[in-house]
C-alpha positions in Angstrom: 1.9 2.7 -27.4 3.5 2.8 -23.7 6.9 3.3 -24.8 5.9 6.5 -26.8 4.2 7.6 -23.5 7.2 7.4 -21.5 9.2 9.0 -23.8 6.9 11.4 -24.5 6.9 12.5 -20.7 9.5 14.8 -19.0 11.6 13.0 -16.2 14.9 14.8 -15.1 17.7 13.1 -15.2 19.0 13.4 -12.0 22.9 14.4 -11.5 25.4 11.9 -9.7 25.3 14.5 -6.5 21.4 14.3 -6.0 20.3 13.2 -3.0 18.5 8.8 -3.4 18.6 8.0 0.1 19.1 9.5 4.0 18.1 8.1 6.9 19.3 8.4 10.4 22.4 6.4 9.0 23.3 9.0 6.7 22.6 10.1 3.1 23.6 8.7 0.4 23.5 9.9 -3.6 22.6 8.6 -7.0 26.5 8.0 -7.6 26.6 5.6 -4.4 23.7 4.1 -5.9 25.4 3.9 -9.1 28.1 2.0 -7.4 26.1 -0.2 -5.1 24.4 -1.3 -8.3 27.4 -2.6 -10.0 28.6 -4.4 -6.9 25.1 -5.9 -6.1 25.4 -7.0 -10.3 29.2 -8.6 -9.0 27.4 -10.6 -6.1 24.2 -11.9 -8.4 26.9 -12.9 -11.3 29.2 -15.0 -8.7 26.5 -16.6 -7.0 23.5 -17.3 -9.6 23.3 -18.6 -12.9 21.7 -15.9 -14.6 20.2 -12.3 -13.4 16.8 -13.2 -15.0 16.3 -15.4 -12.0 14.4 -13.7 -9.1 16.3 -13.1 -6.0 14.4 -12.9 -2.4 14.5 -10.8 0.2 13.8 -11.9 4.6 14.9 -8.6 6.1 13.7 -5.8 7.8 13.5 -2.5 6.9 17.2 -1.2 6.3 19.2 1.7 4.0 21.0 -1.6 2.1 17.6 -3.1 1.3 16.9 -0.1 0.0 19.8 -0.2 -2.1 18.6 -4.1 -3.0 15.7 -2.9 -4.7 16.8 -0.2 -6.2 19.7 -2.3 -8.0 17.3 -5.1 -8.7 14.9 -2.5 -10.7 18.2 -1.0 -12.3 19.4 -4.6 -13.3 16.0 -6.2 -14.4 16.4 -8.9 -11.8 13.1 -9.8 -10.1 13.0 -9.8 -6.7 10.8 -11.6 -3.8 10.3 -9.1 -1.1 9.1 -11.5 2.0 7.3 -10.4 5.3 10.6 -11.3 7.7 7.9 -11.7 10.6 6.6 -14.5 8.5 6.1 -17.7 10.4 8.8 -20.5 9.3 6.3 -22.8 7.5 4.9 -20.2 5.8 8.4 -18.7 5.1 9.7 -22.5 3.5 6.4 -22.2 1.9 6.9 -19.5 -0.6 10.8 -20.3 -1.1 9.8 -23.3 -2.2 7.2 -22.0 -4.7 9.3 -19.4 -6.5 12.6 -21.0 -5.8 14.6 -17.8 -5.6 18.4 -18.3 -7.2 19.9 -16.3 -4.3 18.0 -15.5 -0.8 19.4 -12.1 0.6 18.4 -11.6 4.3 19.7 -10.1 7.7 21.6 -11.2 11.0 18.3 -11.8 12.7 16.9 -14.6 10.0 19.9 -16.1 9.0 19.4 -18.7 11.3 15.9 -19.7 9.9 17.1 -19.9 6.2 19.6 -23.1 6.0 20.2 -22.8 2.5 23.1 -22.6 0.4 22.4 -19.8 -2.0 21.7 -17.1 1.1 23.8 -14.0 1.7 23.5 -12.0 5.0 23.4 -8.1 4.3 24.4 -6.7 6.9 26.9 -3.5 7.8 29.8 -5.0 6.5 28.1 -5.9 3.1 27.0 -2.2 2.6 30.3 -1.2 3.4 32.2 -3.5 0.6 29.9 -1.9 -1.9 31.4 1.4 -1.6 35.0 0.2 -2.0 33.8 -1.6 -5.3 35.7 -0.6 -8.5 32.9 -0.1 -10.9 34.8 1.7 -13.8 34.8 -1.3 -15.9 30.9 -2.6 -15.0 28.5 -2.4 -17.8 25.0 -1.4 -16.6 21.9 -1.7 -18.3 20.1 1.8 -19.7 16.3 1.9 -18.6 15.0 2.1 -21.8 17.2 -1.2 -22.5 14.5 -3.1 -20.5 11.4 -4.8 -21.7 8.5 -3.3 -20.0 6.5 -6.4 -19.7 9.4 -8.0 -17.4 8.4 -9.0 -13.8 10.1 -6.6 -11.5 8.8 -8.3 -8.2 6.5 -11.5 -7.0 4.2 -9.9 -4.1 2.2 -11.1 -1.7 -1.1 -9.9 -1.1 -1.9 -8.8 2.5 -4.2 -11.4 3.8 -6.7 -9.3 5.7 -9.6 -11.4 4.4 -8.0 -14.8 3.1 -4.8 -16.4 2.6 -2.1 -14.2 0.5 -2.1 -14.9 -3.0 1.4 -14.1 -5.4 1.0 -11.6 -7.4 3.5 -11.0 -10.6 4.2 -7.2 -11.1 5.5 -6.0 -14.4 7.6 -3.2 -15.3 5.1 -1.0 -17.7 2.9 -1.3 -14.2 5.0 1.1 -12.1 6.2 3.1 -15.0 2.4 3.8 -16.0 1.7 4.8 -12.3 4.6 7.1 -12.0 4.0 8.5 -15.5 0.0 9.6 -14.3 0.6 10.2 -10.9 3.5 12.5 -11.6 0.7 14.9 -13.6 -0.7 15.1 -10.1 2.2 15.0 -7.8 6.2 14.5 -8.1 8.8 15.6 -5.6 11.7 17.9 -6.4 15.1 16.6 -6.7 17.0 16.7 -3.5 13.4 16.9 -1.7 11.9 14.1 0.7 9.4 11.5 0.4 9.0 10.2 3.2 8.8 6.2 3.4 8.0 4.7 7.0 6.1 1.6 5.3 7.0 -1.7 5.6 9.3 -3.3 1.9 7.5 -6.4 1.7 4.5 -4.7 0.1 3.9 -2.7 -2.9 2.7 0.6 -0.9 6.8 1.0 0.6 8.4 -0.1 -2.7 6.6 2.2 -4.9 8.1 5.0 -3.5 11.2 3.6 -3.9 11.0 2.7 -7.4 8.5 6.1 -8.0 11.3 8.1 -6.5 14.0 6.0 -9.0 12.0 6.9 -12.0 11.5 10.6 -11.1 15.2 11.2 -9.9 13.8 12.5 -6.2 15.1 11.6 -2.8 13.8 9.3 -0.3 13.7 9.7 3.7 13.7 6.3 5.2 12.2 5.3 8.4 12.2 1.8 9.7 8.8 2.1 11.5 6.6 4.7 11.6 7.4 7.6 14.6 4.9 9.6 15.8 7.2 12.5 17.0 10.0 12.1 14.2 7.3 12.1 11.9 5.4 15.3 13.1 9.0 17.5 13.0 9.6 16.6 9.7 6.0 17.5 8.5 5.9 20.6 10.7 9.2 22.0 10.1 11.5 20.3 7.5 11.2 22.3 4.3 12.9 19.2 2.3 9.9 17.2 3.3 7.1 17.5 0.5 5.7 13.8 0.8 4.4 10.8 2.7 2.8 8.0 2.4 0.5 7.1 5.0 -2.4 4.6 6.0 -5.2 6.2 7.9 -4.0 4.8 11.2 -0.7 6.8 11.0 -3.1 10.4 9.9 -5.2 9.5 13.0 -2.6 9.4 15.5 -0.5 12.7 14.1 -4.1 14.2 14.0 -4.2 13.7 17.6 -2.0 16.5 18.6 -4.7 19.4 17.8 -1.3 21.4 16.7 -0.2 19.5 14.3 0.0 20.8 10.7 2.4 20.8 7.7 4.8 23.3 6.7 3.6 25.9 3.8 6.0 24.1 1.4 5.0 20.6 2.0 3.2 19.0 -1.1 1.1 16.3 0.0 0.3 13.2 2.0 -0.6 10.4 0.2 -3.1 8.1 2.3 -4.2 4.7 1.0 -4.3 1.2 2.6 -7.7 1.4 4.0 -11.0 3.1 5.0 -10.9 6.9 6.0 -14.0 8.3 8.3 -15.2 11.4 6.6 -14.5 13.2 10.0 -10.6 12.5 9.7 -10.6 13.9 6.7 -12.9 16.9 7.5 -10.0 17.6 10.4 -7.6 17.5 8.1 -8.8 20.0 5.5 -10.1 22.0 8.4 -6.3 22.4 9.4 -4.9 23.0 5.8 -3.6 20.1 5.3 -3.1 18.4 1.8 -4.4 15.0 2.0 -4.9 13.1 -1.5 -6.8 10.3 -0.7 -6.3 7.1 -3.2 -7.5 3.7 -4.0 -5.4 0.7 -5.0 -3.8 -3.0 -3.9 -1.2 -5.1 -4.9 -2.8 -6.0 -8.2 -2.7 -2.5 -9.4 0.8 -1.6 -8.6 -0.2 0.5 -5.6 -2.7 3.4 -6.1 -4.4 3.3 -9.4 -7.2 5.8 -8.7 -6.7 9.1 -6.8 -8.0 12.7 -6.0 -6.2 15.8 -7.4 -3.7 17.4 -5.3 -5.2 21.5 -4.6 -3.7 24.0 -3.4 -3.0 25.4 -0.4 -5.2 23.4 1.6 -5.7 19.9 -0.6 -9.4 20.1 0.6 -11.5 18.1 -2.3 -14.7 17.4 -2.5 -16.8 15.6 -2.0 -14.5 14.3 1.0 -15.0 10.3 1.1 -14.4 10.2 -2.9 -11.1 8.3 -3.6 -11.0 10.0 -6.8 -10.9 9.1 -10.7 -8.7 6.1 -12.1 -5.2 7.3 -13.3 -5.8 7.5 -17.6 -5.5 5.2 -19.6 -6.9 3.1 -17.0 -10.7 2.7 -17.1 -13.1 1.4 -14.0 -16.6 0.2 -14.1 -19.6 -0.8 -11.6 -21.2 -4.1 -12.1 -23.8 -5.9 -10.6 -23.2 -9.5 -9.3 -24.1 -10.8 -13.1 -21.7 -8.8 -14.3 -24.0 -6.1 -16.1 -22.5 -2.5 -16.0 -24.6 0.0 -13.6 -25.1 3.6 -13.8 -24.1 6.4 -11.8 -24.9 6.1 -7.7 -25.7 2.4 -8.2 -23.7 0.1 -5.5 -21.7 -3.0 -6.8 -18.7 -4.8 -7.7 -15.5 -2.4 -8.9 -14.0 -3.7 -12.3 -10.4 -2.3 -13.6 -8.7 -2.7 -16.9 -5.7 -0.7 -17.9 -1.3 -0.9 -18.1 -1.6 -0.6 -14.5 -3.5 -3.9 -13.9 -1.7 -7.2 -13.4 -2.3 -10.2 -15.9 -2.9 -12.5 -13.1 -2.1 -14.6 -10.3 0.9 -16.9 -10.1 -1.1 -19.4 -9.3 -3.2 -19.4 -12.6 -6.0 -21.4 -10.8 -6.7 -18.2 -8.6 -7.6 -16.4 -12.5 -11.1 -17.9 -13.5 -13.3 -15.8 -11.4 -11.1 -12.8 -11.1 -11.0 -11.9 -15.2 -13.9 -11.4 -18.0 -13.3 -12.2 -21.3 -12.2 -8.6 -22.4 -9.7 -8.6 -19.6 -11.2 -6.6 -16.7 -10.1 -7.1 -13.3 -12.7 -7.7 -10.8 -11.3 -5.9 -7.6 -13.4 -7.7 -5.0 -14.3 -4.0 -3.7 -17.3 -2.5 -3.1 -18.3 0.8 -4.1 -20.2 3.3 -6.6 -19.6 6.2 -8.4 -21.3 9.3 -9.0 -22.4 12.0 -11.6 -18.9 13.0 -11.6 -17.4 9.9 -12.2 -15.8 10.0 -8.7 -15.5 6.7 -7.1 -16.8 5.8 -3.6 -15.6 2.5 -1.9 -18.0 1.0 0.5 -16.5 -2.1 1.6 -14.2 -5.3 0.8 -16.5 -7.7 -1.2 -15.5 -10.1 1.4 -16.5 -7.5 4.2 -20.0 -7.0 3.1 -22.2 -8.1 5.8 -25.9 -9.7 4.4 -28.1 -10.1 7.0 -31.8 -11.2 6.9 -31.2 -10.1 2.9 -30.2 -6.9 3.0 -26.7 -5.7 2.7 -24.9 -4.0 5.7 -21.6 -2.1 4.4 -19.3 -2.1 7.7 -17.5 1.1 7.2 -20.7 2.7 7.5 -21.6 1.6 10.6 -18.2 2.0 11.9 -18.5 5.6 11.1 -21.6 6.2 12.7 -20.4 4.2 16.1 -17.0 6.3 16.1 -19.4 9.2 16.9 -20.8 7.8 20.1 -19.0 9.1 23.3 -17.8 6.0 24.8 -16.4 4.1 21.7 -12.7 4.9 20.6 -12.2 2.2 17.9 -14.9 0.0 15.9 -14.6 -3.0 13.8 -17.9 -4.2 12.5 -17.6 -8.2 11.5 -20.8 -10.7 10.3 -21.0 -13.5 12.3 -22.9 -16.7 11.5 -26.7 -16.6 12.8 -29.4 -19.3 12.1 -32.1 -16.5 12.0 -30.5 -13.9 10.2 -27.8 -15.5 8.0 -25.2 -13.4 9.7 -25.7 -10.9 12.4 -24.2 -7.4 12.6 -21.7 -7.3 15.3 -20.1 -4.3 16.6 -16.2 -5.3 18.3 -15.0 -1.9 20.2 -12.3 -0.3 21.7 -13.4 2.2 25.3 -12.4 5.7 25.9 -12.6 4.9 29.5 -13.5 2.7 31.7 -17.3 2.9 31.1 -18.6 -0.1 29.3 -21.7 0.5 27.4 -25.0 -2.1 26.9 -25.8 -3.2 23.7 -29.1 -1.7 24.5 -27.5 2.1 25.1 -25.9 1.5 21.8 -28.6 0.5 19.8 -30.6 3.9 21.3 -27.6 5.6 20.5 -27.4 4.6 16.7 -31.3 4.4 15.6 -31.1 8.0 14.3 -28.2 7.5 12.2 -28.6 4.3 11.1 -31.6 2.0 9.4 -32.9 -1.0 12.2 -31.0 -4.1 10.1 -27.4 -2.2 9.9 -27.6 -1.7 13.9 -25.5 -3.8 15.6 -27.2 -7.1 17.2 -24.4 -7.4 19.7 -21.2 -5.4 21.2 -17.6 -7.0 21.9 -15.2 -5.3 23.9 -11.5 -5.9 23.1 -8.1 -3.9 24.5 -6.8 -3.7 20.7 -7.5 -5.3 17.4 -5.2 -8.1 15.4 -3.3 -5.7 12.9 -1.4 -6.1 9.8 2.3 -4.5 9.7 0.4 -2.0 6.9 -2.3 -0.7 9.7 -5.0 -3.0 8.7 -7.3 -5.2 10.7 -7.1 -8.5 10.6 -10.9 -9.2 10.2 -11.0 -12.4 9.7 -9.4 -13.2 13.0 -12.1 -11.6 14.8 -14.3 -13.3 12.6 -12.7 -16.8 14.1 -12.2 -15.3 17.6 -16.0 -14.2 18.3 -17.6 -16.5 15.5 
């Protein structure tokens, strides 16, 4: 059934001279990718027993890393993207557990890897690929590769607990590409801006979906506010950008920022976004597609439609509906399916949902007998089937027997004049079980008192949701994808 969906969908086959990748270092075509793929196949065959064994990447974002990931996809080689800033102990643990046949690294990380199966990918490695004779190399056709093959092993973000290893299959990204293309697909030789890390599915899915579509990528090693503004405001070749809310907020701080008329969409995901930010974007006519996804669903699986010309959709806080044929349910703690506008746990099922964690012991409470996956996120559906994410289940605060959604409290606090940023956590409390605690950064030097905060919030929040304690910090501990490490704040102040 899945194969028929793929074959029935019209994807344009890229021409050899269509642009595949561009960056400040140059522009490369699909013909360049063909040659590199043949070169990469030769390297792996010379240094490993089989193309079936996974290879690992421990390297900062680079053009050659994008080419390597694309080559792995084309050849059916599973890959393991590892955070190049991982601590030595974690790095050793990941490599020992997954046992890659080869490890590709940059010069910065070479000294950390005392193994025989390490290949340094640098400028010379990249240049050698363009001198490779690819005339007699037999590359597999995409249809020849089994959709049930694992294409990569990914680590969850670890914002609330230790990272888990998620094997992702080809059918997941193919299904995502088919479904999301009906909502949005870049044109050939037009850019999808890639400024997300390349050790998470969010950034890597841009590479793989661009390959499937035959469209182009523009790579930035990291988010550069001025460059991104210039690209999205003025360069007509940019049609899409994948951003997290922190990035969008920084762009919107410039009151003159607007996207050019032919720009299609900012794809927004990776964390909660405030209604104020969405409304500000809508008022400026900036097309935003809010979405929901996670490593286990191969990035976005639920999204709002792309609406022209402004990208405004209602209700603003909704993250939309699942890409068909994926399904969602809201259930209570006992697994009972809830009705409309009732808050509970989000469960998902469909071709984009993974089959289970690498360590099978972690699957026991995550899947039911019918194959539904418990995301651990808390939300509700309205009468039209739109999903509203309220919080991660692990972030939910239970104080005096009442549930508190931290995102709701954070939004209220951001309306206060002295508060620049706010993260709300639950700290252990003998009387309440957990006490609602606000960790904030300030707009200026004046320090508010907790009683002052309580007074300002009493018209916006019910009593038990108002923070009982206030902690002031200069900044928050963040992941490289812009998510706050809440557990570090709980550990620091608990």
